[in-house]
C-alpha positions in Angstrom: -28.2 44.6 -27.6 -25.3 45.0 -25.2 -27.0 43.0 -22.4 -27.5 40.0 -24.7 -23.8 40.0 -25.6 -22.8 40.3 -21.9 -25.2 37.5 -20.9 -23.8 35.3 -23.7 -20.2 36.0 -22.6 -21.1 35.3 -19.0 -22.7 32.0 -19.9 -19.7 31.1 -22.1 -17.2 31.9 -19.3 -19.3 30.0 -16.7 -19.4 26.9 -18.8 -15.7 27.1 -19.4 -15.1 27.3 -15.7 -17.3 24.3 -15.0 -15.6 22.1 -17.7 -12.1 23.2 -16.5 -13.0 22.3 -12.9 -14.3 18.9 -14.0 -11.3 18.1 -16.2 -8.9 19.2 -13.4 -10.7 16.9 -10.9 -10.6 14.0 -13.3 -6.9 14.2 -13.8 -6.1 14.2 -10.1 -7.6 10.8 -9.4 -4.9 8.3 -8.6 -4.1 5.7 -11.2 -1.7 2.8 -11.5 1.2 3.1 -14.0 2.2 -0.6 -13.6 0.7 -3.3 -15.8 -1.5 -6.0 -14.1 0.8 -8.9 -15.0 3.7 -7.4 -13.2 1.6 -6.8 -10.1 0.9 -10.5 -9.7 4.0 -10.8 -7.5 2.4 -8.4 -5.1 -0.8 -10.4 -4.7 1.4 -13.4 -4.0 2.6 -11.6 -0.8 -0.9 -12.2 0.7 0.0 -15.9 1.0 3.2 -15.4 2.9 3.3 -11.9 4.3 6.9 -12.4 5.3 9.0 -10.8 2.6 12.6 -11.5 2.4 14.0 -8.1 1.3 14.1 -7.1 -1.4 10.8 -8.8 -2.3 9.9 -8.3 -6.1 6.7 -6.5 -5.1 8.6 -4.0 -3.0 11.1 -3.4 -5.8 8.2 -2.9 -8.2 6.3 -0.3 -6.2 9.4 1.4 -4.7 9.3 4.4 -7.1 5.6 5.0 -6.6 4.2 7.4 -4.1 2.0 5.9 -1.4 -1.4 6.6 -3.0 -0.3 5.2 -6.4 1.2 2.1 -4.7 -2.1 1.6 -2.8 -4.2 1.9 -6.0 -1.9 -0.6 -7.8 -2.1 -3.1 -5.0 -5.9 -2.7 -4.8 -6.2 -3.5 -8.5 -3.8 -6.5 -8.2 -5.5 -8.0 -5.2 -9.0 -7.5 -6.6 -8.0 -9.4 -9.7 -6.4 -12.2 -7.7 -9.1 -12.7 -5.0 -12.3 -12.1 -7.1 -15.2 -13.7 -5.2 -13.3 -14.2 -2.0 -14.5 -12.2 1.1 -11.4 -10.4 2.1 -10.8 -7.0 3.7 -8.8 -5.5 0.9 -7.7 -2.3 2.7 -6.2 -4.4 5.6 -4.4 -6.6 3.1 -3.0 -3.6 1.2 -1.9 -2.0 4.5 0.0 -5.2 5.3 1.8 -5.3 2.0 2.6 -1.6 2.1 4.0 -1.9 5.6 6.1 -4.9 4.5 7.4 -2.7 1.7 8.1 0.3 4.0 5.3 2.4 2.6 2.2 3.9 4.3 -1.5 3.5 3.5 -2.7 7.0 2.7 -5.1 8.4 5.4 -8.7 7.6 4.5 -7.9 5.3 1.5 -10.3 2.4 1.1 -10.0 -0.4 -1.5 -13.5 -1.6 -2.3 -14.7 -4.3 -4.6 
């Protein structure tokens, strides 16, 4: 009888660990805290790429860390250039550089 109880407890603990690990991973994925309408000023930078400081896009993403800024820009650019063949990661890097931020190592913005 004791071995059934131990097996059940072990299974219960194992499942809890799996669900905890999955929920922790899901919450560490970067997201964008800025609404899409506000980010339209950032996708406008693609047309000029010469920002007169302080450009509204730079002001908008100033308080974000680099990965969150990259995710926000990726979302904004994807919405603006839907259907246009464009290297999004290069475009994001140009905007981040203009705004004195860095593209996180290994980050890729894909359609």
